[in-house]
C-alpha positions in Angstrom: 28.8 33.8 -55.3 29.1 37.5 -55.6 25.9 39.2 -56.9 26.4 41.0 -60.2 24.1 43.8 -59.1 27.3 45.5 -58.0 28.5 45.9 -61.6 29.0 49.7 -62.1 29.5 50.4 -58.4 32.0 53.2 -57.9 34.5 53.0 -55.1 35.5 56.0 -53.1 38.0 58.2 -54.8 41.5 57.6 -53.5 44.5 60.0 -53.5 48.1 59.0 -53.0 51.5 60.6 -53.4 54.2 58.6 -55.2 57.0 59.1 -52.6 60.6 58.6 -53.7 61.3 56.2 -50.8 58.4 54.0 -51.8 59.6 54.0 -55.4 63.1 53.0 -54.6 61.9 50.2 -52.2 59.5 48.9 -54.9 62.1 49.0 -57.6 64.6 47.0 -55.4 61.9 44.5 -54.3 61.0 43.6 -57.9 64.7 43.4 -58.9 64.7 46.6 -61.0 68.3 47.7 -61.4 67.8 50.6 -63.9 69.2 53.7 -62.1 66.4 55.9 -63.5 64.1 54.3 -60.9 66.5 54.9 -58.1 68.4 58.1 -58.7 67.2 61.6 -59.6 70.3 62.4 -61.6 70.2 59.2 -63.6 66.6 59.9 -64.4 67.3 63.5 -65.6 70.3 62.3 -67.6 68.0 59.9 -69.3 65.6 62.7 -70.3 63.0 62.4 -67.5 61.9 65.4 -65.4 62.3 63.3 -62.3 62.3 59.7 -61.1 59.5 57.9 -63.1 57.2 55.4 -61.4 58.4 51.9 -62.1 56.1 49.7 -64.2 53.2 48.2 -62.1 53.9 50.6 -59.2 50.4 52.2 -59.7 48.9 48.8 -58.8 50.9 48.9 -55.6 49.5 52.4 -54.8 46.0 51.3 -55.6 46.3 48.3 -53.3 46.8 50.7 -50.4 43.2 52.1 -50.6 42.4 52.5 -47.0 38.7 51.5 -47.1 37.7 47.9 -47.7 34.0 48.6 -47.2 33.4 47.8 -50.8 34.7 44.3 -50.3 32.3 43.9 -47.3 29.4 45.2 -49.4 30.1 42.6 -52.1 30.4 39.8 -49.5 34.1 39.2 -50.1 36.0 37.3 -47.4 39.7 38.5 -47.4 40.9 35.0 -46.6 39.3 33.7 -49.8 40.9 36.2 -52.2 43.2 35.2 -55.0 45.0 37.5 -57.4 43.6 37.0 -60.9 45.4 39.4 -63.2 46.3 43.1 -63.8 46.9 45.2 -66.8 48.0 48.8 -67.4 47.5 51.3 -70.2 49.7 54.3 -69.7 48.9 57.7 -71.2 51.8 59.7 -69.7 54.6 59.2 -67.3 54.1 59.8 -63.6 56.9 60.8 -61.3 58.0 60.7 -57.7 56.2 63.5 -55.9 53.1 63.4 -58.1 49.8 63.4 -56.3 47.6 60.8 -58.0 43.9 60.3 -57.9 42.4 56.8 -58.4 38.8 56.5 -59.6 37.7 52.9 -59.5 34.5 51.1 -60.5 33.4 47.5 -60.6 33.4 46.8 -64.3 32.2 43.1 -64.3 31.4 40.2 -62.0 31.2 36.6 -63.2 31.5 33.1 -61.9 33.3 30.0 -63.1 33.5 26.4 -61.9 29.8 26.2 -61.3 29.9 29.2 -58.9 33.0 27.9 -56.9 34.9 31.0 -58.1 33.7 34.6 -58.5 35.7 37.1 -60.5 35.5 40.8 -59.8 36.9 43.1 -62.4 37.9 46.6 -61.3 38.8 49.4 -63.7 40.6 52.5 -62.4 41.3 55.8 -64.0 44.4 57.5 -62.6 45.0 61.2 -63.0 47.8 63.5 -61.6 47.6 66.7 -59.7 47.0 68.7 -62.9 44.1 66.4 -63.8 46.0 64.8 -66.6 45.2 61.2 -67.5 48.1 59.1 -66.4 46.8 55.5 -66.8 44.0 53.0 -66.9 44.3 50.0 -64.6 42.4 46.8 -64.8 42.6 44.1 -62.1 40.7 40.9 -61.5 40.1 39.6 -58.0 39.2 35.9 -57.7 37.1 34.9 -54.7 36.8 31.3 -53.7 33.2 30.8 -52.7 
């Protein structure tokens, strides 16, 4: 079981740039065919200032956080991780080329199945290079104990 003393723990701030090549690859890999996610001209013709990030792409960027020290601190074995859920609340559109900052904290830890499964809830605030609030992410990691 994962100790709930870690509730409130802040993870190191992470910064990432939403690169156009990554966006195109992501859009194609999830079957997105809307040209606004693939082509700058199509995005501008649709009223965007650039190529917008496809839905759920922020989770993909957050998943690239280089340090897994927080998992070790919580006693999480990577071979025992299951994906629980994710949700997004968007406040503004982010675009290819934006520099995004991810500020994550452990919001909750709870067990189910008599302690056989631990659930770690992470909440992340995403801002852009201007400090504008882009989105709030919520993800649940399931750990088989």
